[in-house]
C-alpha positions as a Python dict, from the first residue, in 0.01 Angstrom:
ca = {
    (1, 'M'): (0, 0, 0),
    (2, 'H'): (142, 345, -96),
    (3, 'Y'): (86, 570, 206),
    (4, 'L'): (146, 946, 208),
    (5, 'A'): (515, 1024, 190),
    (6, 'D'): (682, 1018, 543),
    (7, 'G'): (702, 1382, 690),
    (8, 'L'): (437, 1503, 451),
    (9, 'R'): (213, 1710, 707),
    (10, 'L'): (61, 2033, 643),
    (11, 'P'): (131, 2320, 873),
    (12, 'T'): (-249, 2419, 945),
    (13, 'N'): (-359, 2626, 1251),
    (14, 'G'): (-690, 2743, 1373),
    (15, 'L'): (-769, 2983, 1076),
    (16, 'D'): (-748, 2673, 802),
    (17, 'Y'): (-963, 2449, 1072),
    (18, 'A'): (-1221, 2721, 1134),
    (19, 'I'): (-1252, 2766, 720),
    (20, 'L'): (-1300, 2356, 693),
    (21, 'A'): (-1535, 2360, 967),
    (22, 'I'): (-1759, 2637, 802),
    (23, 'Y'): (-1729, 2451, 502),
    (24, 'F'): (-1862, 2119, 620),
    (25, 'A'): (-2138, 2292, 825),
    (26, 'V'): (-2264, 2444, 503),
    (27, 'V'): (-2278, 2120, 293),
    (28, 'L'): (-2470, 1945, 574),
    (29, 'G'): (-2706, 2259, 587),
    (30, 'I'): (-2765, 2194, 224),
    (31, 'G'): (-2828, 1837, 280),
    (32, 'F'): (-3099, 1909, 548),
    (33, 'A'): (-3236, 2185, 311),
    (34, 'A'): (-3273, 1949, 23),
    (35, 'R'): (-3444, 1687, 226),
    (36, 'A'): (-3780, 1883, 226),
    (37, 'S'): (-3790, 1853, -136),
    (38, 'V'): (-3766, 1445, -115),
    (39, 'K'): (-4101, 1304, -117),
    (40, 'T'): (-4053, 1040, -391),
    (41, 'S'): (-3808, 795, -535),
    (42, 'L'): (-3778, 1028, -867),
    (43, 'D'): (-3710, 1315, -606),
    (44, 'F'): (-3427, 1136, -430),
    (45, 'F'): (-3272, 975, -746),
    (46, 'L'): (-3328, 1252, -1008),
    (47, 'S'): (-3418, 1554, -819),
    (48, 'G'): (-3782, 1513, -955),
    (49, 'R'): (-3627, 1668, -1313),
    (50, 'S'): (-3676, 1988, -1188),
    (51, 'L'): (-3340, 2157, -1183),
    (52, 'P'): (-3221, 2463, -1425),
    (53, 'A'): (-2950, 2427, -1700),
    (54, 'W'): (-2692, 2613, -1515),
    (55, 'V'): (-2718, 2431, -1204),
    (56, 'T'): (-2698, 2107, -1373),
    (57, 'G'): (-2415, 2225, -1605),
    (58, 'L'): (-2185, 2310, -1313),
    (59, 'A'): (-2284, 1989, -1135),
    (60, 'F'): (-2200, 1820, -1457),
    (61, 'V'): (-1816, 1955, -1444),
    (62, 'A'): (-1792, 1941, -1062),
    (63, 'A'): (-1888, 1576, -1067),
    (64, 'N'): (-1556, 1489, -1273),
    (65, 'L'): (-1378, 1728, -1055),
    (66, 'G'): (-1261, 1444, -807),
    (67, 'A'): (-950, 1244, -783),
    (68, 'T'): (-939, 1213, -1154),
    (69, 'E'): (-906, 1582, -1191),
    (70, 'I'): (-687, 1698, -890),
    (71, 'L'): (-461, 1447, -765),
    (72, 'G'): (-483, 1217, -1086),
    (73, 'M'): (-440, 1482, -1353),
    (74, 'A'): (-165, 1660, -1147),
    (75, 'A'): (12, 1308, -1104),
    (76, 'T'): (-8, 1284, -1472),
    (77, 'G'): (136, 1607, -1557),
    (78, 'A'): (437, 1556, -1325),
    (79, 'Q'): (472, 1202, -1478),
    (80, 'Y'): (403, 1268, -1856),
    (81, 'G'): (449, 1654, -1897),
    (82, 'V'): (219, 1888, -2109),
    (83, 'A'): (67, 1578, -2283),
    (84, 'V'): (-199, 1589, -2007),
    (85, 'V'): (-391, 1842, -2217),
    (86, 'H'): (-520, 1555, -2419),
    (87, 'W'): (-729, 1431, -2154),
    (88, 'Y'): (-916, 1773, -2194),
    (89, 'W'): (-916, 1911, -2550),
    (90, 'I'): (-908, 1540, -2731),
    (91, 'G'): (-1044, 1309, -2450),
    (92, 'A'): (-1352, 1519, -2321),
    (93, 'I'): (-1467, 1831, -2499),
    (94, 'P'): (-1575, 1670, -2832),
    (95, 'A'): (-1745, 1377, -2624),
    (96, 'M'): (-1929, 1643, -2415),
    (97, 'V'): (-2060, 1848, -2712),
    (98, 'F'): (-2171, 1504, -2871),
    (99, 'L'): (-2349, 1403, -2549),
    (100, 'G'): (-2530, 1723, -2552),
    (101, 'L'): (-2640, 1759, -2928),
    (102, 'V'): (-2674, 1398, -3007),
    (103, 'M'): (-2736, 1183, -2725),
    (104, 'M'): (-2933, 1368, -2457),
    (105, 'P'): (-3245, 1373, -2691),
    (106, 'F'): (-3243, 985, -2682),
    (107, 'Y'): (-3198, 994, -2300),
    (108, 'Y'): (-3426, 1240, -2183),
    (109, 'G'): (-3703, 1184, -2483),
    (110, 'S'): (-3721, 828, -2386),
    (111, 'K'): (-3796, 929, -2012),
    (112, 'V'): (-3530, 652, -1888),
    (113, 'R'): (-3422, 698, -1507),
    (114, 'S'): (-3071, 553, -1587),
    (115, 'V'): (-2821, 479, -1865),
    (116, 'P'): (-2871, 97, -1845),
    (117, 'E'): (-3261, 131, -1874),
    (118, 'F'): (-3179, 284, -2220),
    (119, 'L'): (-3045, -57, -2321),
    (120, 'L'): (-3337, -226, -2173),
    (121, 'Q'): (-3575, -50, -2420),
    (122, 'R'): (-3347, -68, -2732),
    (123, 'F'): (-3236, -425, -2675),
    (124, 'D'): (-3351, -674, -2410),
    (125, 'R'): (-3340, -779, -2042),
    (126, 'S'): (-2995, -944, -2075),
    (127, 'A'): (-2818, -664, -2194),
    (128, 'H'): (-2987, -430, -1937),
    (129, 'L'): (-2893, -674, -1641),
    (130, 'L'): (-2546, -718, -1743),
    (131, 'S'): (-2506, -339, -1803),
    (132, 'S'): (-2642, -258, -1481),
    (133, 'V'): (-2443, -508, -1285),
    (134, 'L'): (-2112, -392, -1475),
    (135, 'F'): (-2185, -21, -1423),
    (136, 'A'): (-2274, -77, -1037),
    (137, 'F'): (-1950, -253, -987),
    (138, 'A'): (-1756, 11, -1176),
    (139, 'A'): (-1921, 295, -993),
    (140, 'I'): (-1805, 129, -659),
    (141, 'L'): (-1452, 90, -785),
    (142, 'I'): (-1442, 463, -900),
    (143, 'A'): (-1598, 615, -588),
    (144, 'G'): (-1295, 414, -387),
    (145, 'V'): (-1070, 632, -609),
    (146, 'N'): (-1211, 937, -501),
    (147, 'L'): (-1230, 823, -137),
    (148, 'Y'): (-873, 713, -136),
    (149, 'A'): (-762, 1055, -259),
    (150, 'L'): (-969, 1224, -24),
    (151, 'S'): (-793, 1032, 247),
    (152, 'I'): (-442, 1147, 144),
    (153, 'V'): (-549, 1503, 182),
    (154, 'V'): (-705, 1419, 545),
    (155, 'E'): (-378, 1226, 624),
    (156, 'A'): (-172, 1517, 548),
    (157, 'L'): (-399, 1752, 729),
    (158, 'L'): (-459, 1576, 1040),
    (159, 'G'): (-184, 1313, 1035),
    (160, 'W'): (-444, 1035, 1092),
    (161, 'P'): (-363, 690, 977),
    (162, 'Q'): (-508, 629, 615),
    (163, 'W'): (-767, 388, 723),
    (164, 'V'): (-905, 615, 973),
    (165, 'S'): (-929, 897, 696),
    (166, 'I'): (-1107, 660, 456),
    (167, 'V'): (-1370, 561, 691),
    (168, 'V'): (-1451, 926, 827),
    (169, 'A'): (-1467, 1078, 479),
    (170, 'G'): (-1661, 792, 350),
    (171, 'A'): (-1920, 866, 672),
    (172, 'F'): (-1942, 1213, 587),
    (173, 'V'): (-2024, 1177, 212),
    (174, 'L'): (-2300, 907, 350),
    (175, 'A'): (-2451, 1166, 559),
    (176, 'Y'): (-2513, 1457, 329),
    (177, 'I'): (-2644, 1212, 28),
    (178, 'T'): (-2866, 984, 241),
    (179, 'I'): (-3046, 1289, 387),
    (180, 'G'): (-3092, 1496, 75),
    (181, 'G'): (-3064, 1274, -227),
    (182, 'L'): (-2936, 1376, -558),
    (183, 'S'): (-3058, 1746, -497),
    (184, 'S'): (-2824, 1746, -193),
    (185, 'A'): (-2543, 1629, -420),
    (186, 'I'): (-2578, 1852, -712),
    (187, 'Y'): (-2615, 2171, -494),
    (188, 'N'): (-2324, 2087, -301),
    (189, 'E'): (-2158, 2017, -643),
    (190, 'V'): (-2234, 2367, -752),
    (191, 'L'): (-2081, 2490, -436),
    (192, 'Q'): (-1778, 2257, -454),
    (193, 'F'): (-1715, 2400, -831),
    (194, 'F'): (-1640, 2755, -674),
    (195, 'V'): (-1443, 2625, -366),
    (196, 'I'): (-1223, 2398, -601),
    (197, 'L'): (-1136, 2708, -825),
    (198, 'A'): (-1069, 2899, -506),
    (199, 'A'): (-814, 2627, -402),
    (200, 'L'): (-656, 2560, -751),
    (201, 'L'): (-593, 2920, -836),
    (202, 'P'): (-365, 3042, -559),
    (203, 'L'): (-163, 2702, -597),
    (204, 'T'): (-125, 2753, -974),
    (205, 'F'): (4, 3119, -961),
    (206, 'L'): (238, 3057, -632),
    (207, 'G'): (366, 2759, -803),
    (208, 'L'): (483, 2949, -1108),
    (209, 'K'): (600, 3237, -884),
    (210, 'R'): (817, 2971, -697),
    (211, 'V'): (988, 2835, -1032),
    (212, 'G'): (1054, 3166, -1197),
    (213, 'G'): (731, 3194, -1398),
    (214, 'W'): (640, 3009, -1712),
    (215, 'D'): (981, 3051, -1863),
    (216, 'G'): (1163, 2936, -1557),
    (217, 'L'): (924, 2637, -1541),
    (218, 'T'): (978, 2538, -1898),
    (219, 'G'): (1353, 2594, -1875),
    (220, 'S'): (1403, 2350, -1577),
    (221, 'L'): (1168, 2091, -1744),
    (222, 'E'): (1359, 2096, -2048),
    (223, 'A'): (1682, 2028, -1883),
    (224, 'S'): (1564, 1780, -1673),
    (225, 'H'): (1300, 1593, -1883),
    (226, 'G'): (1392, 1701, -2238),
    (227, 'P'): (1206, 1886, -2484),
    (228, 'E'): (939, 1617, -2556),
    (229, 'F'): (804, 1656, -2200),
    (230, 'L'): (669, 2019, -2291),
    (231, 'T'): (485, 1946, -2600),
    (232, 'A'): (140, 1768, -2632),
    (233, 'W'): (222, 1600, -2984),
    (234, 'G'): (590, 1582, -3000),
    (235, 'G'): (732, 1253, -3043),
    (236, 'T'): (389, 1083, -3115),
    (237, 'G'): (472, 952, -3441),
    (238, 'I'): (461, 599, -3518),
    (239, 'G'): (754, 429, -3348),
    (240, 'D'): (872, 741, -3192),
    (241, 'P'): (948, 743, -2820),
    (242, 'N'): (772, 1001, -2574),
    (243, 'P'): (713, 1048, -2210),
    (244, 'L'): (340, 901, -2251),
    (245, 'G'): (420, 580, -2444),
    (246, 'A'): (165, 623, -2716),
    (247, 'N'): (149, 750, -3063),
    (248, 'W'): (-81, 979, -3242),
    (249, 'L'): (-305, 701, -3358),
    (250, 'T'): (-380, 546, -3000),
    (251, 'I'): (-428, 894, -2866),
    (252, 'V'): (-663, 1001, -3136),
    (253, 'L'): (-879, 671, -3134),
    (254, 'G'): (-815, 525, -2806),
    (255, 'L'): (-834, 838, -2584),
    (256, 'G'): (-997, 1109, -2820),
    (257, 'F'): (-1276, 861, -2956),
    (258, 'V'): (-1329, 535, -2772),
    (259, 'L'): (-1221, 629, -2391),
    (260, 'S'): (-1370, 969, -2389),
    (261, 'F'): (-1700, 895, -2577),
    (262, 'G'): (-1740, 591, -2379),
    (263, 'Y'): (-1679, 776, -2059),
    (264, 'W'): (-1874, 1098, -2123),
    (265, 'T'): (-2174, 972, -2285),
    (266, 'T'): (-2249, 652, -2108),
    (267, 'N'): (-2122, 703, -1749),
    (268, 'F'): (-2438, 751, -1568),
    (269, 'A'): (-2237, 956, -1277),
    (270, 'E'): (-2226, 1228, -1542),
    (271, 'V'): (-2556, 1180, -1758),
    (272, 'Q'): (-2765, 1146, -1418),
    (273, 'R'): (-2683, 1540, -1371),
    (274, 'A'): (-2838, 1622, -1737),
    (275, 'L'): (-3126, 1383, -1680),
    (276, 'S'): (-3209, 1569, -1360),
    (277, 'A'): (-3287, 1903, -1556),
    (278, 'K'): (-3639, 2043, -1594),
    (279, 'N'): (-3672, 2006, -1964),
    (280, 'L'): (-3517, 1859, -2289),
    (281, 'S'): (-3331, 2192, -2366),
    (282, 'A'): (-3190, 2203, -2031),
    (283, 'A'): (-3078, 1839, -2059),
    (284, 'K'): (-2909, 1917, -2385),
    (285, 'R'): (-2739, 2238, -2257),
    (286, 'T'): (-2598, 2073, -1948),
    (287, 'P'): (-2292, 1920, -2118),
    (288, 'L'): (-2245, 2223, -2335),
    (289, 'I'): (-2242, 2455, -2035),
    (290, 'A'): (-1984, 2218, -1854),
    (291, 'A'): (-1761, 2210, -2160),
    (292, 'F'): (-1675, 2572, -2140),
    (293, 'P'): (-1481, 2571, -1787),
    (294, 'K'): (-1348, 2235, -1883),
    (295, 'I'): (-1151, 2379, -2151),
    (296, 'F'): (-935, 2607, -1897),
    (297, 'I'): (-930, 2379, -1613),
    (298, 'V'): (-654, 2181, -1767),
    (299, 'F'): (-406, 2452, -1684),
    (300, 'L'): (-506, 2458, -1307),
    (301, 'V'): (-429, 2066, -1274),
    (302, 'M'): (-128, 2066, -1518),
    (303, 'I'): (80, 2355, -1411),
    (304, 'P'): (101, 2230, -1050),
    (305, 'G'): (203, 1884, -1170),
    (306, 'L'): (478, 2035, -1378),
    (307, 'V'): (593, 2255, -1089),
    (308, 'A'): (588, 1970, -854),
    (309, 'A'): (810, 1775, -1117),
    (310, 'V'): (1060, 2093, -1075),
    (311, 'V'): (1053, 2161, -696),
    (312, 'V'): (1044, 1790, -595),
    (313, 'P'): (1251, 1636, -889),
    (314, 'K'): (1294, 1296, -721),
    (315, 'I'): (900, 1244, -720),
    (316, 'G'): (799, 915, -862),
    (317, 'T'): (1143, 757, -857),
    (318, 'A'): (1211, 420, -703),
    (319, 'G'): (1329, 459, -353),
    (320, 'S'): (1236, 814, -304),
    (321, 'G'): (920, 731, -110),
    (322, 'L'): (715, 976, -296),
    (323, 'T'): (448, 867, -567),
    (324, 'Y'): (324, 1105, -826),
    (325, 'N'): (-4, 1113, -619),
    (326, 'D'): (175, 1333, -392),
    (327, 'A'): (218, 1649, -638),
    (328, 'I'): (-52, 1830, -490),
    (329, 'P'): (-20, 1773, -108),
    (330, 'L'): (372, 1833, -162),
    (331, 'L'): (295, 2174, -324),
    (332, 'M'): (41, 2295, -50),
    (333, 'Q'): (307, 2222, 210),
    (334, 'E'): (579, 2405, 30),
    (335, 'L'): (387, 2724, -105),
    (336, 'L'): (74, 2782, 78),
    (337, 'P'): (55, 3018, 372),
    (338, 'N'): (-229, 2975, 657),
    (339, 'G'): (-565, 3067, 549),
    (340, 'V'): (-498, 3006, 184),
    (341, 'L'): (-385, 2664, 311),
    (342, 'G'): (-722, 2624, 452),
    (343, 'I'): (-898, 2722, 126),
    (344, 'A'): (-704, 2483, -50),
    (345, 'V'): (-764, 2184, 174),
    (346, 'T'): (-1120, 2275, 173),
    (347, 'G'): (-1131, 2280, -195),
    (348, 'L'): (-960, 1938, -241),
    (349, 'L'): (-1205, 1785, 11),
    (350, 'A'): (-1462, 1934, -195),
    (351, 'A'): (-1343, 1797, -504),
    (352, 'F'): (-1288, 1442, -377),
    (353, 'M'): (-1631, 1453, -229),
    (354, 'A'): (-1785, 1558, -539),
    (355, 'G'): (-1644, 1266, -719),
    (356, 'M'): (-1732, 1009, -465),
    (357, 'A'): (-2089, 1159, -442),
    (358, 'A'): (-2146, 1149, -814),
    (359, 'N'): (-2059, 768, -832),
    (360, 'V'): (-2231, 682, -505),
    (361, 'S'): (-2559, 859, -644),
    (362, 'S'): (-2541, 687, -965),
    (363, 'F'): (-2486, 355, -799),
    (364, 'N'): (-2783, 377, -573),
    (365, 'T'): (-2991, 482, -865),
    (366, 'V'): (-2902, 191, -1091),
    (367, 'F'): (-2893, -48, -825),
    (368, 'T'): (-3242, 37, -704),
    (369, 'Y'): (-3431, 83, -1047),
    (370, 'D'): (-3219, -133, -1283),
    (371, 'I'): (-3146, -452, -1050),
    (372, 'W'): (-3368, -439, -725),
    (373, 'A'): (-3702, -289, -872),
    (374, 'K'): (-3664, -487, -1207),
    (375, 'Y'): (-3537, -834, -1081),
    (376, 'V'): (-3541, -878, -719),
    (377, 'K'): (-3851, -677, -557),
    (378, 'T'): (-4078, -584, -822),
    (379, 'G'): (-4420, -392, -812),
    (380, 'R'): (-4360, -252, -460),
    (381, 'D'): (-4492, 94, -386),
    (382, 'D'): (-4264, 409, -435),
    (383, 'T'): (-4227, 464, -66),
    (384, 'Y'): (-4047, 114, -50),
    (385, 'Y'): (-3798, 199, -321),
    (386, 'L'): (-3735, 546, -139),
    (387, 'R'): (-3639, 373, 170),
    (388, 'F'): (-3427, 100, -21),
    (389, 'G'): (-3240, 371, -201),
    (390, 'R'): (-3117, 524, 113),
    (391, 'L'): (-3013, 182, 230),
    (392, 'I'): (-2821, 79, -65),
    (393, 'T'): (-2629, 413, -36),
    (394, 'A'): (-2514, 341, 286),
    (395, 'I'): (-2396, -17, 150),
    (396, 'G'): (-2248, 148, -130),
    (397, 'V'): (-2025, 386, 84),
    (398, 'L'): (-1933, 81, 277),
    (399, 'C'): (-1824, -92, -30),
    (400, 'S'): (-1627, 213, -167),
    (401, 'I'): (-1440, 228, 178),
    (402, 'G'): (-1304, -141, 69),
    (403, 'T'): (-1226, -33, -292),
    (404, 'A'): (-1025, 266, -171),
    (405, 'F'): (-771, 24, -23),
    (406, 'L'): (-744, -146, -379),
    (407, 'A'): (-672, 219, -533),
    (408, 'S'): (-386, 304, -298),
    (409, 'S'): (-207, 16, -454),
    (410, 'F'): (-153, 241, -759),
    (411, 'S'): (121, 510, -797),
    (412, 'N'): (-88, 713, -1047),
    (413, 'I'): (-444, 685, -973),
    (414, 'M'): (-520, 831, -1318),
    (415, 'G'): (-367, 526, -1496),
    (416, 'Y'): (-602, 302, -1254),
    (417, 'L'): (-887, 512, -1376),
    (418, 'Q'): (-823, 484, -1751),
    (419, 'T'): (-796, 90, -1689),
    (420, 'L'): (-1140, 80, -1526),
    (421, 'F'): (-1274, 309, -1803),
    (422, 'S'): (-1142, 79, -2093),
    (423, 'F'): (-1281, -210, -1913),
    (424, 'F'): (-1643, -99, -1823),
    (425, 'N'): (-1730, 226, -2026),
    (426, 'V'): (-1587, 147, -2358),
    (427, 'P'): (-1809, -184, -2433),
    (428, 'M'): (-2119, -10, -2325),
    (429, 'F'): (-2047, 306, -2548),
    (430, 'V'): (-1999, 66, -2853),
    (431, 'V'): (-2340, -97, -2778),
    (432, 'F'): (-2506, 233, -2731),
    (433, 'I'): (-2358, 381, -3057),
    (434, 'I'): (-2447, 95, -3298),
    (435, 'G'): (-2772, 70, -3130),
    (436, 'M'): (-2849, 430, -3172),
    (437, 'F'): (-2749, 444, -3524),
    (438, 'W'): (-2831, 92, -3676),
    (439, 'K'): (-3187, 7, -3684),
    (440, 'R'): (-3123, -364, -3764),
    (441, 'A'): (-2913, -432, -3459),
    (442, 'S'): (-3066, -738, -3303),
    (443, 'M'): (-3198, -752, -2930),
    (444, 'K'): (-2931, -1035, -2849),
    (445, 'S'): (-2666, -827, -2991),
    (446, 'G'): (-2648, -585, -2706),
    (447, 'V'): (-2544, -821, -2438),
    (448, 'W'): (-2292, -1033, -2657),
    (449, 'G'): (-2147, -695, -2751),
    (450, 'L'): (-2090, -596, -2394),
    (451, 'L'): (-1950, -941, -2310),
    (452, 'A'): (-1697, -934, -2592),
    (453, 'G'): (-1590, -592, -2533),
    (454, 'T'): (-1513, -621, -2173),
    (455, 'T'): (-1348, -945, -2222),
    (456, 'A'): (-1120, -828, -2506),
    (457, 'A'): (-1020, -521, -2330),
    (458, 'M'): (-906, -738, -2014),
    (459, 'V'): (-717, -981, -2209),
    (460, 'N'): (-538, -706, -2373),
    (461, 'Y'): (-441, -560, -2049),
    (462, 'F'): (-387, -842, -1830),
    (463, 'V'): (-227, -1068, -2105),
    (464, 'V'): (-104, -886, -2392),
    (465, 'Y'): (43, -599, -2185),
    (466, 'K'): (116, -749, -1849),
    (467, 'Q'): (265, -1066, -1990),
    (468, 'G'): (473, -872, -2235),
    (469, 'I'): (332, -1038, -2533),
    (470, 'V'): (362, -704, -2716),
    (471, 'D'): (586, -444, -2554),
    (472, 'I'): (370, -146, -2498),
    (473, 'P'): (606, 103, -2311),
    (474, 'S'): (372, 256, -2041),
    (475, 'E'): (33, 186, -1871),
    (476, 'Q'): (-132, 497, -2019),
    (477, 'G'): (-60, 358, -2379),
    (478, 'A'): (-166, 9, -2279),
    (479, 'N'): (-502, 159, -2178),
    (480, 'F'): (-564, 341, -2521),
    (481, 'V'): (-492, 21, -2691),
    (482, 'S'): (-731, -193, -2467),
    (483, 'A'): (-999, 74, -2521),
    (484, 'I'): (-950, 27, -2898),
    (485, 'V'): (-949, -345, -2881),
    (486, 'G'): (-1255, -366, -2653),
    (487, 'F'): (-1448, -136, -2899),
    (488, 'V'): (-1358, -321, -3191),
    (489, 'A'): (-1436, -671, -3038),
    (490, 'G'): (-1779, -537, -2945),
    (491, 'A'): (-1849, -400, -3252),
    (492, 'V'): (-1766, -685, -3469),
    (493, 'V'): (-1934, -947, -3249),
    (494, 'M'): (-2257, -712, -3242),
    (495, 'V'): (-2268, -732, -3635),
    (496, 'V'): (-2188, -1105, -3643),
    (497, 'V'): (-2474, -1180, -3389),
    (498, 'T'): (-2708, -965, -3570),
    (499, 'L'): (-2678, -1148, -3850),
    (500, 'F'): (-2792, -1462, -3694),
    (501, 'T'): (-3071, -1331, -3458),
    (502, 'A'): (-3411, -1133, -3475),
    (503, 'P'): (-3409, -769, -3481),
    (504, 'K'): (-3638, -582, -3228),
    (505, 'P'): (-3985, -494, -3394),
    (506, 'E'): (-3962, -172, -3578),
    (507, 'A'): (-4269, -34, -3395),
    (508, 'E'): (-4061, -60, -3065),
    (509, 'L'): (-3770, 155, -3191),
    (510, 'A'): (-3941, 495, -3210),
    (511, 'G'): (-3716, 753, -3030),
    (512, 'L'): (-3438, 478, -2976),
    (513, 'V'): (-3271, 471, -3324),
    (514, 'Y'): (-3137, 797, -3489),
    (515, 'G'): (-3399, 920, -3758),
    (516, 'T'): (-3710, 733, -3596),
    (517, 'R'): (-3982, 964, -3529),
    (518, 'S'): (-4040, 1074, -3155),
    (519, 'P'): (-4117, 1412, -2972),
    (520, 'G'): (-3805, 1593, -2967),
    (521, 'M'): (-3600, 1380, -3219),
    (522, 'A'): (-3494, 1409, -3556),
    (523, 'E'): (-3756, 1331, -3826),
    (524, 'A'): (-3745, 990, -3993),
    (525, 'P'): (-3500, 975, -4301),
    (526, 'A'): (-3616, 980, -4659),
    (527, 'E'): (-3659, 666, -4853),
    (528, 'G'): (-3329, 542, -4973),
    (529, 'D'): (-3144, 707, -4718),
    (530, 'D'): (-2790, 531, -4715),
    (531, 'A'): (-2588, 727, -4484),
    (532, 'W'): (-2247, 629, -4338),
    (533, 'Y'): (-2378, 572, -4001),
    (534, 'R'): (-2651, 323, -4115),
    (535, 'R'): (-2363, 81, -4235),
    (536, 'P'): (-2192, -26, -3929),
    (537, 'A'): (-2079, -341, -4047),
    (538, 'L'): (-1838, -166, -4307),
    (539, 'L'): (-1743, 66, -4015),
    (540, 'G'): (-1677, -216, -3781),
    (541, 'W'): (-1432, -391, -4028),
    (542, 'G'): (-1276, -77, -4089),
    (543, 'A'): (-1210, -39, -3731),
    (544, 'V'): (-1053, -395, -3689),
    (545, 'A'): (-794, -293, -3944),
    (546, 'I'): (-743, 44, -3744),
    (547, 'A'): (-674, -163, -3430),
    (548, 'A'): (-432, -392, -3582),
    (549, 'L'): (-236, -61, -3674),
    (550, 'C'): (-240, 7, -3306),
    (551, 'Y'): (-34, -273, -3213),
    (552, 'I'): (227, -264, -3483),
    (553, 'P'): (462, 31, -3353),
    (554, 'Y'): (475, -186, -3056),
    (555, 'S'): (582, -509, -3236),
    (556, 'F'): (936, -388, -3347),
}
């Protein structure tokens, strides 16, 4: 287990603790205020579909400002350099725009309460049950990442043992989600968004001042890490070495298409915020509003990571006792005066609680609606499911505490998260995208596509990469290739299964396939329409060739 570096304790005083205490009081106050509006299960799980777009938009981006964004992206900056911008400008913004303009009309217009429920309408119960189980499992693993990251900061702040930090932090998140449901989580995420900015801005500016500004930072990094560390695309030619261990093909396809679209368009922890919007227009604008701050947040997490690589040159090296995850706490210790330190600690705690709350609230919705109510206890009254939702929230937090210790075994939690996304989000995305654009995709193709995609991604990671069958230079590069392989395997299997099984009756596809008539959807296509997206078999076999190309650079 990777504990926080020995001796890394933040010099906090009474002012810092006062700021922290005020924040916790406000968070719990929001939870109790939101409780008054929770009268039905829809209120608890989806805020009664009543929230304005600016609230859901800020909550959408704040829900992602968890361990991935703060510790994970700063760690990635310290480890790989400026290439971290790919996770934003290539790996987030295009997919967020696609979600708002193309996919939200399907989600919101079909009145589904979760992402797996859409698969029930488009395919069948087997695809629905498998996707629900996979998503619930992944949500708990990812919530554990955020909880582990939160414990790092609590340990640095108070000096508590890591297990105590994890348990106490989990209990606090459990309290405000259980009290106020999704409304509590969302309104707290709006507050947390501004608190996070207040934490990251001084850390970024003081970090730059410490290393002599941007010129001093780049000069030091070029001398110690080489010029490729300071470019996003440098060294990414086929066969060229670079810190990321990936080439432009795996970056564009693996991260920019498969991983990013898989995460942003099918991850219910994000989509749930848009589904809570008051109407279709607000739901479509939710990810578009979130995309604007997302463009610039990269600088607030990348620069501290780069500064850490200069200020603590031995970070992440063998025998140093410092992991890349320590970058942010190390800078806080080195740079921030009291008062500002309290704001920074509060901001980090806010970020991690937002990330964990997003995954726990999506987990309780999927488990209650898509597993318990559909397959275990059917036909109960709404009050029963509301009570069960609160119970499963507590169980989810307890499970997250367990998976937090698993996350602690990874030096860079961002690499761990990308591995999880390639296993769980990518296969779901390929099933969604083919089901939405190919009317002929059969009912049984959904479950087999999910199985094939998940299995292929795991085989690539644990066998091809871990056993050294193909020499892929880095874990991130392996994740990009796993995502592509999972996508291609799922697509090909869906096409093959469709050829031998019955399609869903066309009358049941209204509003579920692109071009079919449904309120808020596009009109049906004209006769003879043969657009490229109606020929996924051609796309699937083209993707096979592209996936094969991704292995070629690592074979020589």
